[in-house]
PQR file with spaces between the fields and no chain letter, atoms N, CA, C, O and H, PARSE charges and radii, in Angstrom:
ATOM       1  N    MET     1      89.690   86.991   78.411 -0.4000 1.5000
ATOM       2  CA   MET     1      89.499   87.159   79.834 -0.0000 2.0000
ATOM       3  C    MET     1      88.568   88.361   80.065  0.5500 1.7000
ATOM       4  O    MET     1      88.797   89.429   79.497 -0.5500 1.4000
ATOM       5  N    PRO     2      87.522   88.202   80.890 -0.5600 1.5000
ATOM       6  CA   PRO     2      86.634   89.326   81.164  0.2800 2.0000
ATOM       7  C    PRO     2      87.347   90.395   81.991  0.5500 1.7000
ATOM       8  O    PRO     2      88.281   90.105   82.738 -0.5500 1.4000
ATOM       9  N    LEU     3      86.884   91.638   81.839 -0.4000 1.5000
ATOM      10  CA   LEU     3      87.450   92.725   82.626 -0.0000 2.0000
ATOM      11  C    LEU     3      87.114   92.514   84.095  0.5500 1.7000
ATOM      12  O    LEU     3      86.028   92.048   84.437 -0.5500 1.4000
ATOM      13  H    LEU     3      86.126   91.874   81.231  0.4000 1.0000
ATOM      14  N    ARG     4      88.047   92.860   84.943 -0.4000 1.5000
ATOM      15  CA   ARG     4      87.840   92.740   86.386 -0.0000 2.0000
ATOM      16  C    ARG     4      87.846   94.113   87.011  0.5500 1.7000
ATOM      17  O    ARG     4      88.377   95.069   86.447 -0.5500 1.4000
ATOM      18  H    ARG     4      88.930   93.239   84.665  0.4000 1.0000
ATOM      19  N    SER     5      87.249   94.198   88.186 -0.4000 1.5000
ATOM      20  CA   SER     5      87.303   95.471   88.904 -0.0000 2.0000
ATOM      21  C    SER     5      88.735   95.709   89.358  0.5500 1.7000
ATOM      22  O    SER     5      89.542   94.782   89.429 -0.5500 1.4000
ATOM      23  H    SER     5      86.818   93.421   88.644  0.4000 1.0000
ATOM      24  N    PHE     6      89.036   96.959   89.662 -0.4000 1.5000
ATOM      25  CA   PHE     6      90.385   97.303   90.097 -0.0000 2.0000
ATOM      26  C    PHE     6      90.766   96.536   91.359  0.5500 1.7000
ATOM      27  O    PHE     6      91.912   96.109   91.503 -0.5500 1.4000
ATOM      28  H    PHE     6      88.381   97.712   89.605  0.4000 1.0000
ATOM      29  N    ILE     7      89.812   96.360   92.272 -0.4000 1.5000
ATOM      30  CA   ILE     7      90.078   95.617   93.508 -0.0000 2.0000
ATOM      31  C    ILE     7      90.428   94.176   93.174  0.5500 1.7000
ATOM      32  O    ILE     7      91.324   93.602   93.794 -0.5500 1.4000
ATOM      33  H    ILE     7      88.882   96.706   92.155  0.4000 1.0000
ATOM      34  N    ASP     8      89.747   93.589   92.218 -0.4000 1.5000
ATOM      35  CA   ASP     8      90.074   92.228   91.805 -0.0000 2.0000
ATOM      36  C    ASP     8      91.491   92.157   91.256  0.5500 1.7000
ATOM      37  O    ASP     8      92.191   91.166   91.468 -0.5500 1.4000
ATOM      38  H    ASP     8      89.019   94.056   91.715  0.4000 1.0000
ATOM      39  N    LEU     9      91.917   93.198   90.554 -0.4000 1.5000
ATOM      40  CA   LEU     9      93.290   93.216   90.060 -0.0000 2.0000
ATOM      41  C    LEU     9      94.273   93.212   91.222  0.5500 1.7000
ATOM      42  O    LEU     9      95.302   92.539   91.161 -0.5500 1.4000
ATOM      43  H    LEU     9      91.349   94.003   90.382  0.4000 1.0000
ATOM      44  N    PHE    10      93.967   93.955   92.278 -0.4000 1.5000
ATOM      45  CA   PHE    10      94.840   93.952   93.456 -0.0000 2.0000
ATOM      46  C    PHE    10      94.994   92.539   94.005  0.5500 1.7000
ATOM      47  O    PHE    10      96.085   92.130   94.401 -0.5500 1.4000
ATOM      48  H    PHE    10      93.132   94.502   92.328  0.4000 1.0000
ATOM      49  N    ARG    11      93.890   91.800   94.024 -0.4000 1.5000
ATOM      50  CA   ARG    11      93.919   90.442   94.579 -0.0000 2.0000
ATOM      51  C    ARG    11      94.612   89.467   93.638  0.5500 1.7000
ATOM      52  O    ARG    11      95.252   88.517   94.087 -0.5500 1.4000
ATOM      53  H    ARG    11      93.003   92.132   93.703  0.4000 1.0000
ATOM      54  N    THR    12      94.489   89.696   92.345 -0.4000 1.5000
ATOM      55  CA   THR    12      95.003   88.761   91.348 -0.0000 2.0000
ATOM      56  C    THR    12      96.504   88.910   91.131  0.5500 1.7000
ATOM      57  O    THR    12      97.220   87.917   91.000 -0.5500 1.4000
ATOM      58  H    THR    12      93.969   90.468   91.980  0.4000 1.0000
ATOM      59  N    TYR    13      96.975   90.147   91.093 -0.4000 1.5000
ATOM      60  CA   TYR    13      98.372   90.414   90.790 -0.0000 2.0000
ATOM      61  C    TYR    13      99.076   90.980   92.003  0.5500 1.7000
ATOM      62  O    TYR    13      98.500   91.761   92.761 -0.5500 1.4000
ATOM      63  H    TYR    13      96.393   90.954   91.199  0.4000 1.0000
ATOM      64  N    ASP    14     100.318   90.586   92.182 -0.4000 1.5000
ATOM      65  CA   ASP    14     101.133   91.176   93.236 -0.0000 2.0000
ATOM      66  C    ASP    14     101.748   92.441   92.651  0.5500 1.7000
ATOM      67  O    ASP    14     102.888   92.433   92.186 -0.5500 1.4000
ATOM      68  H    ASP    14     100.786   89.952   91.566  0.4000 1.0000
ATOM      69  N    CYS    15     100.984   93.520   92.681 -0.4000 1.5000
ATOM      70  CA   CYS    15     101.466   94.739   92.052 -0.0000 2.0000
ATOM      71  C    CYS    15     102.038   95.723   93.066  0.5500 1.7000
ATOM      72  O    CYS    15     102.436   96.825   92.690 -0.5500 1.4000
ATOM      73  H    CYS    15     100.058   93.526   93.059  0.4000 1.0000
ATOM      74  N    GLY    16     102.086   95.357   94.319 -0.4000 1.5000
ATOM      75  CA   GLY    16     102.756   96.080   95.386 -0.0000 2.0000
ATOM      76  C    GLY    16     102.843   97.581   95.252  0.5500 1.7000
ATOM      77  O    GLY    16     101.838   98.283   95.370 -0.5500 1.4000
ATOM      78  H    GLY    16     101.762   94.461   94.624  0.4000 1.0000
ATOM      79  N    ALA    17     104.047   98.076   95.002 -0.4000 1.5000
ATOM      80  CA   ALA    17     104.309   99.515   94.933 -0.0000 2.0000
ATOM      81  C    ALA    17     103.523  100.166   93.807  0.5500 1.7000
ATOM      82  O    ALA    17     103.163  101.339   93.908 -0.5500 1.4000
ATOM      83  H    ALA    17     104.863   97.506   94.905  0.4000 1.0000
ATOM      84  N    TRP    18     103.251   99.436   92.745 -0.4000 1.5000
ATOM      85  CA   TRP    18     102.493  100.003   91.631 -0.0000 2.0000
ATOM      86  C    TRP    18     101.084  100.354   92.089  0.5500 1.7000
ATOM      87  O    TRP    18     100.586  101.444   91.805 -0.5500 1.4000
ATOM      88  H    TRP    18     103.543   98.483   92.662  0.4000 1.0000
ATOM      89  N    CYS    19     100.445   99.433   92.795 -0.4000 1.5000
ATOM      90  CA   CYS    19      99.108   99.702   93.305 -0.0000 2.0000
ATOM      91  C    CYS    19      99.154  100.808   94.350  0.5500 1.7000
ATOM      92  O    CYS    19      98.248  101.639   94.417 -0.5500 1.4000
ATOM      93  H    CYS    19     100.849   98.548   93.025  0.4000 1.0000
ATOM      94  N    ALA    20     100.188  100.821   95.153 -0.4000 1.5000
ATOM      95  CA   ALA    20     100.334  101.868   96.167 -0.0000 2.0000
ATOM      96  C    ALA    20     100.425  103.240   95.509  0.5500 1.7000
ATOM      97  O    ALA    20      99.894  104.214   96.042 -0.5500 1.4000
ATOM      98  H    ALA    20     100.924  100.146   95.099  0.4000 1.0000
ATOM      99  N    LEU    21     101.088  103.331   94.363 -0.4000 1.5000
ATOM     100  CA   LEU    21     101.186  104.602   93.648 -0.0000 2.0000
ATOM     101  C    LEU    21      99.798  105.086   93.234  0.5500 1.7000
ATOM     102  O    LEU    21      99.474  106.258   93.424 -0.5500 1.4000
ATOM     103  H    LEU    21     101.520  102.540   93.930  0.4000 1.0000
ATOM     104  N    ILE    22      98.989  104.215   92.681 -0.4000 1.5000
ATOM     105  CA   ILE    22      97.652  104.591   92.236 -0.0000 2.0000
ATOM     106  C    ILE    22      96.791  105.004   93.422  0.5500 1.7000
ATOM     107  O    ILE    22      96.061  105.992   93.344 -0.5500 1.4000
ATOM     108  H    ILE    22      99.253  103.263   92.527  0.4000 1.0000
ATOM     109  N    ILE    23      96.869  104.266   94.507 -0.4000 1.5000
ATOM     110  CA   ILE    23      96.119  104.627   95.710 -0.0000 2.0000
ATOM     111  C    ILE    23      96.594  105.978   96.237  0.5500 1.7000
ATOM     112  O    ILE    23      95.779  106.795   96.668 -0.5500 1.4000
ATOM     113  H    ILE    23      97.463  103.463   94.571  0.4000 1.0000
ATOM     114  N    GLY    24      97.895  106.219   96.207 -0.4000 1.5000
ATOM     115  CA   GLY    24      98.446  107.495   96.653 -0.0000 2.0000
ATOM     116  C    GLY    24      97.967  108.661   95.810  0.5500 1.7000
ATOM     117  O    GLY    24      97.614  109.715   96.338 -0.5500 1.4000
ATOM     118  H    GLY    24      98.557  105.556   95.857  0.4000 1.0000
ATOM     119  N    ILE    25      97.956  108.470   94.495 -0.4000 1.5000
ATOM     120  CA   ILE    25      97.461  109.530   93.601 -0.0000 2.0000
ATOM     121  C    ILE    25      95.995  109.813   93.898  0.5500 1.7000
ATOM     122  O    ILE    25      95.586  110.972   93.971 -0.5500 1.4000
ATOM     123  H    ILE    25      98.243  107.614   94.066  0.4000 1.0000
ATOM     124  N    GLU    26      95.215  108.774   94.067 -0.4000 1.5000
ATOM     125  CA   GLU    26      93.792  108.957   94.367 -0.0000 2.0000
ATOM     126  C    GLU    26      93.619  109.706   95.678  0.5500 1.7000
ATOM     127  O    GLU    26      92.766  110.586   95.786 -0.5500 1.4000
ATOM     128  H    GLU    26      95.546  107.833   94.007  0.4000 1.0000
ATOM     129  N    SER    27      94.415  109.363   96.660 -0.4000 1.5000
ATOM     130  CA   SER    27      94.340  110.024   97.964 -0.0000 2.0000
ATOM     131  C    SER    27      94.694  111.503   97.868  0.5500 1.7000
ATOM     132  O    SER    27      94.076  112.341   98.525 -0.5500 1.4000
ATOM     133  H    SER    27      95.108  108.648   96.571  0.4000 1.0000
ATOM     134  N    GLU    28      95.684  111.815   97.051 -0.4000 1.5000
ATOM     135  CA   GLU    28      96.123  113.204   96.899 -0.0000 2.0000
ATOM     136  C    GLU    28      95.170  114.049   96.048  0.5500 1.7000
ATOM     137  O    GLU    28      95.213  115.279   96.102 -0.5500 1.4000
ATOM     138  H    GLU    28      96.186  111.134   96.518  0.4000 1.0000
ATOM     139  N    THR    29      94.319  113.397   95.272 -0.4000 1.5000
ATOM     140  CA   THR    29      93.473  114.146   94.337 -0.0000 2.0000
ATOM     141  C    THR    29      91.979  113.935   94.553  0.5500 1.7000
ATOM     142  O    THR    29      91.173  114.442   93.774 -0.5500 1.4000
ATOM     143  H    THR    29      94.285  112.399   95.228  0.4000 1.0000
ATOM     144  N    ASP    30      91.593  113.202   95.588 -0.4000 1.5000
ATOM     145  CA   ASP    30      90.173  112.873   95.745 -0.0000 2.0000
ATOM     146  C    ASP    30      89.291  114.067   96.087  0.5500 1.7000
ATOM     147  O    ASP    30      88.065  113.954   96.055 -0.5500 1.4000
ATOM     148  H    ASP    30      92.248  112.790   96.221  0.4000 1.0000
ATOM     149  N    HIS    31      89.883  115.189   96.407 -0.4000 1.5000
ATOM     150  CA   HIS    31      89.105  116.403   96.686 -0.0000 2.0000
ATOM     151  C    HIS    31      88.796  117.205   95.421  0.5500 1.7000
ATOM     152  O    HIS    31      88.042  118.177   95.466 -0.5500 1.4000
ATOM     153  H    HIS    31      90.878  115.280   96.433  0.4000 1.0000
ATOM     154  N    LEU    32      89.374  116.798   94.309 -0.4000 1.5000
ATOM     155  CA   LEU    32      89.199  117.546   93.063 -0.0000 2.0000
ATOM     156  C    LEU    32      87.915  117.105   92.348  0.5500 1.7000
ATOM     157  O    LEU    32      87.642  115.910   92.235 -0.5500 1.4000
ATOM     158  H    LEU    32      89.987  116.008   94.273  0.4000 1.0000
ATOM     159  N    PRO    33      87.140  118.066   91.871 -0.5600 1.5000
ATOM     160  CA   PRO    33      85.873  117.733   91.225  0.2800 2.0000
ATOM     161  C    PRO    33      86.061  117.205   89.800  0.5500 1.7000
ATOM     162  O    PRO    33      86.561  117.913   88.926 -0.5500 1.4000
ATOM     163  N    VAL    34      85.658  115.969   89.584 -0.4000 1.5000
ATOM     164  CA   VAL    34      85.697  115.375   88.246 -0.0000 2.0000
ATOM     165  C    VAL    34      84.371  114.685   87.982  0.5500 1.7000
ATOM     166  O    VAL    34      83.664  114.295   88.912 -0.5500 1.4000
ATOM     167  H    VAL    34      85.252  115.394   90.294  0.4000 1.0000
ATOM     168  N    GLY    35      84.046  114.540   86.733 -0.4000 1.5000
ATOM     169  CA   GLY    35      82.818  113.847   86.358 -0.0000 2.0000
ATOM     170  C    GLY    35      81.565  114.651   86.653  0.5500 1.7000
ATOM     171  O    GLY    35      81.565  115.879   86.572 -0.5500 1.4000
ATOM     172  H    GLY    35      84.620  114.856   85.978  0.4000 1.0000
ATOM     173  N    GLU    36      80.513  113.953   86.991 -0.4000 1.5000
ATOM     174  CA   GLU    36      79.190  114.555   87.183 -0.0000 2.0000
ATOM     175  C    GLU    36      79.159  115.578   88.310  0.5500 1.7000
ATOM     176  O    GLU    36      78.369  116.520   88.258 -0.5500 1.4000
ATOM     177  H    GLU    36      80.513  112.955   87.056  0.4000 1.0000
ATOM     178  N    VAL    37      79.999  115.415   89.325 -0.4000 1.5000
ATOM     179  CA   VAL    37      79.977  116.331   90.466 -0.0000 2.0000
ATOM     180  C    VAL    37      80.311  117.769   90.065  0.5500 1.7000
ATOM     181  O    VAL    37      79.947  118.712   90.768 -0.5500 1.4000
ATOM     182  H    VAL    37      80.641  114.649   89.367  0.4000 1.0000
ATOM     183  N    ARG    38      80.996  117.936   88.948 -0.4000 1.5000
ATOM     184  CA   ARG    38      81.353  119.281   88.484 -0.0000 2.0000
ATOM     185  C    ARG    38      80.109  120.144   88.242  0.5500 1.7000
ATOM     186  O    ARG    38      80.171  121.368   88.355 -0.5500 1.4000
ATOM     187  H    ARG    38      81.292  117.170   88.377  0.4000 1.0000
ATOM     188  N    LYS    39      78.998  119.515   87.914 -0.4000 1.5000
ATOM     189  CA   LYS    39      77.754  120.251   87.691 -0.0000 2.0000
ATOM     190  C    LYS    39      77.283  120.966   88.950  0.5500 1.7000
ATOM     191  O    LYS    39      76.520  121.929   88.870 -0.5500 1.4000
ATOM     192  H    LYS    39      78.948  118.521   87.822  0.4000 1.0000
ATOM     193  N    LEU    40      77.726  120.506   90.095 -0.4000 1.5000
ATOM     194  CA   LEU    40      77.299  121.057   91.373 -0.0000 2.0000
ATOM     195  C    LEU    40      78.198  122.185   91.867  0.5500 1.7000
ATOM     196  O    LEU    40      77.893  122.821   92.876 -0.5500 1.4000
ATOM     197  H    LEU    40      78.345  119.724   90.160  0.4000 1.0000
ATOM     198  N    TRP    41      79.297  122.440   91.172 -0.4000 1.5000
ATOM     199  CA   TRP    41      80.273  123.441   91.599 -0.0000 2.0000
ATOM     200  C    TRP    41      80.053  124.759   90.875  0.5500 1.7000
ATOM     201  O    TRP    41      79.592  124.789   89.734 -0.5500 1.4000
ATOM     202  H    TRP    41      79.545  121.924   90.352  0.4000 1.0000
ATOM     203  N    ALA    42      80.387  125.839   91.552 -0.4000 1.5000
ATOM     204  CA   ALA    42      80.350  127.168   90.939 -0.0000 2.0000
ATOM     205  C    ALA    42      81.470  127.268   89.908  0.5500 1.7000
ATOM     206  O    ALA    42      82.545  126.698   90.098 -0.5500 1.4000
ATOM     207  H    ALA    42      80.761  125.815   92.479  0.4000 1.0000
ATOM     208  N    SER    43      81.220  127.986   88.826 -0.4000 1.5000
ATOM     209  CA   SER    43      82.222  128.087   87.755 -0.0000 2.0000
ATOM     210  C    SER    43      83.513  128.740   88.250  0.5500 1.7000
ATOM     211  O    SER    43      84.595  128.368   87.796 -0.5500 1.4000
ATOM     212  H    SER    43      80.347  128.448   88.672  0.4000 1.0000
ATOM     213  N    SER    44      83.426  129.702   89.168 -0.4000 1.5000
ATOM     214  CA   SER    44      84.643  130.343   89.688 -0.0000 2.0000
ATOM     215  C    SER    44      85.480  129.345   90.492  0.5500 1.7000
ATOM     216  O    SER    44      86.708  129.367   90.416 -0.5500 1.4000
ATOM     217  H    SER    44      82.547  130.005   89.537  0.4000 1.0000
ATOM     218  N    ALA    45      84.834  128.484   91.251 -0.4000 1.5000
ATOM     219  CA   ALA    45      85.556  127.468   92.018 -0.0000 2.0000
ATOM     220  C    ALA    45      86.163  126.427   91.082  0.5500 1.7000
ATOM     221  O    ALA    45      87.273  125.948   91.314 -0.5500 1.4000
ATOM     222  H    ALA    45      83.837  128.467   91.313  0.4000 1.0000
ATOM     223  N    LEU    46      85.430  126.080   90.024 -0.4000 1.5000
ATOM     224  CA   LEU    46      85.951  125.110   89.060 -0.0000 2.0000
ATOM     225  C    LEU    46      87.213  125.619   88.377  0.5500 1.7000
ATOM     226  O    LEU    46      88.132  124.844   88.115 -0.5500 1.4000
ATOM     227  H    LEU    46      84.529  126.469   89.836  0.4000 1.0000
ATOM     228  N    LYS    47      87.264  126.907   88.090 -0.4000 1.5000
ATOM     229  CA   LYS    47      88.462  127.470   87.455 -0.0000 2.0000
ATOM     230  C    LYS    47      89.683  127.246   88.336  0.5500 1.7000
ATOM     231  O    LYS    47      90.751  126.883   87.842 -0.5500 1.4000
ATOM     232  H    LYS    47      86.518  127.537   88.303  0.4000 1.0000
ATOM     233  N    GLU    48      89.529  127.460   89.631 -0.4000 1.5000
ATOM     234  CA   GLU    48      90.639  127.241   90.569 -0.0000 2.0000
ATOM     235  C    GLU    48      91.014  125.762   90.639  0.5500 1.7000
ATOM     236  O    GLU    48      92.192  125.407   90.607 -0.5500 1.4000
ATOM     237  H    GLU    48      88.662  127.754   90.033  0.4000 1.0000
ATOM     238  N    LYS    49      90.011  124.916   90.735 -0.4000 1.5000
ATOM     239  CA   LYS    49      90.271  123.476   90.834 -0.0000 2.0000
ATOM     240  C    LYS    49      90.848  122.924   89.536  0.5500 1.7000
ATOM     241  O    LYS    49      91.639  121.981   89.561 -0.5500 1.4000
ATOM     242  H    LYS    49      89.054  125.204   90.762  0.4000 1.0000
ATOM     243  N    ASP    50      90.459  123.506   88.398 -0.4000 1.5000
ATOM     244  CA   ASP    50      91.014  123.060   87.121 -0.0000 2.0000
ATOM     245  C    ASP    50      92.524  123.289   87.054  0.5500 1.7000
ATOM     246  O    ASP    50      93.246  122.512   86.428 -0.5500 1.4000
ATOM     247  H    ASP    50      89.817  124.272   88.377  0.4000 1.0000
ATOM     248  N    VAL    51      92.992  124.342   87.691 -0.4000 1.5000
ATOM     249  CA   VAL    51      94.435  124.590   87.764 -0.0000 2.0000
ATOM     250  C    VAL    51      95.093  123.470   88.574  0.5500 1.7000
ATOM     251  O    VAL    51      96.145  122.959   88.191 -0.5500 1.4000
ATOM     252  H    VAL    51      92.406  124.973   88.199  0.4000 1.0000
ATOM     253  N    GLU    52      94.471  123.093   89.692 -0.4000 1.5000
ATOM     254  CA   GLU    52      94.989  121.996   90.517 -0.0000 2.0000
ATOM     255  C    GLU    52      94.974  120.679   89.750  0.5500 1.7000
ATOM     256  O    GLU    52      95.919  119.894   89.828 -0.5500 1.4000
ATOM     257  H    GLU    52      93.616  123.509   90.003  0.4000 1.0000
ATOM     258  N    ILE    53      93.902  120.446   89.014 -0.4000 1.5000
ATOM     259  CA   ILE    53      93.785  119.211   88.231 -0.0000 2.0000
ATOM     260  C    ILE    53      94.899  119.151   87.192  0.5500 1.7000
ATOM     261  O    ILE    53      95.526  118.107   87.013 -0.5500 1.4000
ATOM     262  H    ILE    53      93.134  121.083   88.951  0.4000 1.0000
ATOM     263  N    ALA    54      95.143  120.249   86.519 -0.4000 1.5000
ATOM     264  CA   ALA    54      96.203  120.290   85.499 -0.0000 2.0000
ATOM     265  C    ALA    54      97.564  120.022   86.128  0.5500 1.7000
ATOM     266  O    ALA    54      98.380  119.300   85.554 -0.5500 1.4000
ATOM     267  H    ALA    54      94.634  121.097   86.664  0.4000 1.0000
ATOM     268  N    ARG    55      97.815  120.595   87.297 -0.4000 1.5000
ATOM     269  CA   ARG    55      99.094  120.346   87.990 -0.0000 2.0000
ATOM     270  C    ARG    55      99.237  118.874   88.363  0.5500 1.7000
ATOM     271  O    ARG    55     100.293  118.273   88.167 -0.5500 1.4000
ATOM     272  H    ARG    55      97.151  121.181   87.763  0.4000 1.0000
ATOM     273  N    ALA    56      98.169  118.304   88.900 -0.4000 1.5000
ATOM     274  CA   ALA    56      98.200  116.897   89.299 -0.0000 2.0000
ATOM     275  C    ALA    56      98.430  115.993   88.088  0.5500 1.7000
ATOM     276  O    ALA    56      99.212  115.044   88.153 -0.5500 1.4000
ATOM     277  H    ALA    56      97.311  118.792   89.060  0.4000 1.0000
ATOM     278  N    GLU    57      97.747  116.292   86.991 -0.4000 1.5000
ATOM     279  CA   GLU    57      97.938  115.489   85.778 -0.0000 2.0000
ATOM     280  C    GLU    57      99.380  115.564   85.300  0.5500 1.7000
ATOM     281  O    GLU    57      99.966  114.551   84.920 -0.5500 1.4000
ATOM     282  H    GLU    57      97.112  117.063   86.939  0.4000 1.0000
ATOM     283  N    GLU    58      99.943  116.747   85.318 -0.4000 1.5000
ATOM     284  CA   GLU    58     101.332  116.911   84.889 -0.0000 2.0000
ATOM     285  C    GLU    58     102.282  116.169   85.829  0.5500 1.7000
ATOM     286  O    GLU    58     103.227  115.521   85.379 -0.5500 1.4000
ATOM     287  H    GLU    58      99.467  117.570   85.627  0.4000 1.0000
ATOM     288  N    LEU    59     102.029  116.266   87.120 -0.4000 1.5000
ATOM     289  CA   LEU    59     102.899  115.645   88.115 -0.0000 2.0000
ATOM     290  C    LEU    59     102.868  114.120   88.056  0.5500 1.7000
ATOM     291  O    LEU    59     103.910  113.471   88.147 -0.5500 1.4000
ATOM     292  H    LEU    59     101.261  116.792   87.485  0.4000 1.0000
ATOM     293  N    TYR    60     101.681  113.554   87.904 -0.4000 1.5000
ATOM     294  CA   TYR    60     101.521  112.105   88.040 -0.0000 2.0000
ATOM     295  C    TYR    60     101.425  111.338   86.727  0.5500 1.7000
ATOM     296  O    TYR    60     101.537  110.112   86.732 -0.5500 1.4000
ATOM     297  H    TYR    60     100.835  114.082   87.831  0.4000 1.0000
ATOM     298  N    ARG    61     101.222  112.019   85.607 -0.4000 1.5000
ATOM     299  CA   ARG    61     100.929  111.335   84.342 -0.0000 2.0000
ATOM     300  C    ARG    61     101.937  110.243   83.984  0.5500 1.7000
ATOM     301  O    ARG    61     101.541  109.100   83.757 -0.5500 1.4000
ATOM     302  H    ARG    61     101.131  113.015   85.603  0.4000 1.0000
ATOM     303  N    ALA    62     103.196  110.559   83.930 -0.4000 1.5000
ATOM     304  CA   ALA    62     104.199  109.583   83.464 -0.0000 2.0000
ATOM     305  C    ALA    62     104.247  108.356   84.370  0.5500 1.7000
ATOM     306  O    ALA    62     104.238  107.223   83.888 -0.5500 1.4000
ATOM     307  H    ALA    62     103.518  111.488   84.114  0.4000 1.0000
ATOM     308  N    ASP    63     104.299  108.581   85.679 -0.4000 1.5000
ATOM     309  CA   ASP    63     104.348  107.447   86.610 -0.0000 2.0000
ATOM     310  C    ASP    63     103.067  106.624   86.564  0.5500 1.7000
ATOM     311  O    ASP    63     103.113  105.397   86.641 -0.5500 1.4000
ATOM     312  H    ASP    63     104.306  109.502   86.070  0.4000 1.0000
ATOM     313  N    PHE    64     101.922  107.297   86.440 -0.4000 1.5000
ATOM     314  CA   PHE    64     100.651  106.592   86.382 -0.0000 2.0000
ATOM     315  C    PHE    64     100.565  105.715   85.136  0.5500 1.7000
ATOM     316  O    PHE    64     100.185  104.547   85.224 -0.5500 1.4000
ATOM     317  H    PHE    64     101.885  108.295   86.378  0.4000 1.0000
ATOM     318  N    LEU    65     100.915  106.271   83.980 -0.4000 1.5000
ATOM     319  CA   LEU    65     100.843  105.493   82.740 -0.0000 2.0000
ATOM     320  C    LEU    65     101.811  104.319   82.764  0.5500 1.7000
ATOM     321  O    LEU    65     101.474  103.228   82.302 -0.5500 1.4000
ATOM     322  H    LEU    65     101.223  107.220   83.908  0.4000 1.0000
ATOM     323  N    GLU    66     102.996  104.529   83.293 -0.4000 1.5000
ATOM     324  CA   GLU    66     103.969  103.436   83.409 -0.0000 2.0000
ATOM     325  C    GLU    66     103.442  102.357   84.350  0.5500 1.7000
ATOM     326  O    GLU    66     103.589  101.166   84.075 -0.5500 1.4000
ATOM     327  H    GLU    66     103.270  105.414   83.668  0.4000 1.0000
ATOM     328  N    THR    67     102.839  102.764   85.440 -0.4000 1.5000
ATOM     329  CA   THR    67     102.275  101.809   86.387 -0.0000 2.0000
ATOM     330  C    THR    67     101.166  100.996   85.743  0.5500 1.7000
ATOM     331  O    THR    67     101.122   99.776   85.906 -0.5500 1.4000
ATOM     332  H    THR    67     102.720  103.732   85.662  0.4000 1.0000
ATOM     333  N    CYS    68     100.279  101.643   85.023 -0.4000 1.5000
ATOM     334  CA   CYS    68      99.201  100.926   84.335 -0.0000 2.0000
ATOM     335  C    CYS    68      99.765   99.932   83.329  0.5500 1.7000
ATOM     336  O    CYS    68      99.289   98.802   83.223 -0.5500 1.4000
ATOM     337  H    CYS    68     100.314  102.634   84.891  0.4000 1.0000
ATOM     338  N    ARG    69     100.776  100.361   82.600 -0.4000 1.5000
ATOM     339  CA   ARG    69     101.394   99.460   81.618 -0.0000 2.0000
ATOM     340  C    ARG    69     101.985   98.236   82.308  0.5500 1.7000
ATOM     341  O    ARG    69     101.852   97.117   81.811 -0.5500 1.4000
ATOM     342  H    ARG    69     101.163  101.279   82.686  0.4000 1.0000
ATOM     343  N    ARG    70     102.631   98.440   83.440 -0.4000 1.5000
ATOM     344  CA   ARG    70     103.243   97.311   84.156 -0.0000 2.0000
ATOM     345  C    ARG    70     102.199   96.377   84.749  0.5500 1.7000
ATOM     346  O    ARG    70     102.423   95.169   84.823 -0.5500 1.4000
ATOM     347  H    ARG    70     102.739   99.349   83.844  0.4000 1.0000
ATOM     348  N    ILE    71     101.067   96.918   85.171 -0.4000 1.5000
ATOM     349  CA   ILE    71     100.008   96.062   85.702 -0.0000 2.0000
ATOM     350  C    ILE    71      99.411   95.212   84.590  0.5500 1.7000
ATOM     351  O    ILE    71      99.158   94.023   84.785 -0.5500 1.4000
ATOM     352  H    ILE    71     100.886   97.899   85.111  0.4000 1.0000
ATOM     353  N    VAL    72      99.183   95.818   83.417 -0.4000 1.5000
ATOM     354  CA   VAL    72      98.586   95.099   82.299 -0.0000 2.0000
ATOM     355  C    VAL    72      99.574   94.125   81.668  0.5500 1.7000
ATOM     356  O    VAL    72      99.202   93.021   81.273 -0.5500 1.4000
ATOM     357  H    VAL    72      99.389   96.784   83.259  0.4000 1.0000
ATOM     358  N    GLN    73     100.834   94.542   81.576 -0.4000 1.5000
ATOM     359  CA   GLN    73     101.872   93.699   80.972 -0.0000 2.0000
ATOM     360  C    GLN    73     103.036   93.566   81.942  0.5500 1.7000
ATOM     361  O    GLN    73     104.073   94.202   81.750 -0.5500 1.4000
ATOM     362  H    GLN    73     101.137   95.439   81.897  0.4000 1.0000
ATOM     363  N    PRO    74     102.883   92.742   82.993 -0.5600 1.5000
ATOM     364  CA   PRO    74     103.879   92.678   84.047  0.2800 2.0000
ATOM     365  C    PRO    74     105.266   92.192   83.598  0.5500 1.7000
ATOM     366  O    PRO    74     106.258   92.452   84.280 -0.5500 1.4000
ATOM     367  N    HIS    75     105.342   91.506   82.487 -0.4000 1.5000
ATOM     368  CA   HIS    75     106.639   90.995   82.041 -0.0000 2.0000
ATOM     369  C    HIS    75     107.267   91.834   80.945  0.5500 1.7000
ATOM     370  O    HIS    75     108.254   91.432   80.330 -0.5500 1.4000
ATOM     371  H    HIS    75     104.537   91.294   81.934  0.4000 1.0000
ATOM     372  N    CYS    76     106.689   93.004   80.703 -0.4000 1.5000
ATOM     373  CA   CYS    76     107.166   93.883   79.658 -0.0000 2.0000
ATOM     374  C    CYS    76     108.337   94.709   80.191  0.5500 1.7000
ATOM     375  O    CYS    76     108.188   95.366   81.221 -0.5500 1.4000
ATOM     376  H    CYS    76     105.887   93.330   81.203  0.4000 1.0000
ATOM     377  N    PRO    77     109.489   94.699   79.531 -0.5600 1.5000
ATOM     378  CA   PRO    77     110.618   95.508   79.991  0.2800 2.0000
ATOM     379  C    PRO    77     110.302   96.995   79.969  0.5500 1.7000
ATOM     380  O    PRO    77     109.503   97.460   79.156 -0.5500 1.4000
ATOM     381  N    VAL    78     110.928   97.728   80.860 -0.4000 1.5000
ATOM     382  CA   VAL    78     110.690   99.154   81.018 -0.0000 2.0000
ATOM     383  C    VAL    78     111.039   99.925   79.753  0.5500 1.7000
ATOM     384  O    VAL    78     110.346  100.882   79.407 -0.5500 1.4000
ATOM     385  H    VAL    78     111.577   97.350   81.521  0.4000 1.0000
ATOM     386  N    ASP    79     112.098   99.528   79.058 -0.4000 1.5000
ATOM     387  CA   ASP    79     112.592  100.307   77.923 -0.0000 2.0000
ATOM     388  C    ASP    79     111.898  100.001   76.604  0.5500 1.7000
ATOM     389  O    ASP    79     112.377  100.448   75.562 -0.5500 1.4000
ATOM     390  H    ASP    79     112.660   98.750   79.340  0.4000 1.0000
ATOM     391  N    GLU    80     110.803   99.266   76.598 -0.4000 1.5000
ATOM     392  CA   GLU    80     110.093   98.981   75.341 -0.0000 2.0000
ATOM     393  C    GLU    80     109.430  100.194   74.801  0.5500 1.7000
ATOM     394  O    GLU    80     108.790  100.132   73.751 -0.5500 1.4000
ATOM     395  H    GLU    80     110.414   98.903   77.445  0.4000 1.0000
């Protein structure tokens, strides 16, 4: 099966609360500089934002990874 865009996954699978979690994380972190945009930021500002990024990663990592696993393998039991 070819890879689909994330939006296509929303349409293909009834992932309800799982998709809502990912959208929520994106909404809470969309102000944080990641990727190419970091080149445009001052190093002092990046140091502050890197602390925020680390906190967000720690806060959301487990739920995000579990959500991704459930989207990819919807019939996989939680305790596997």
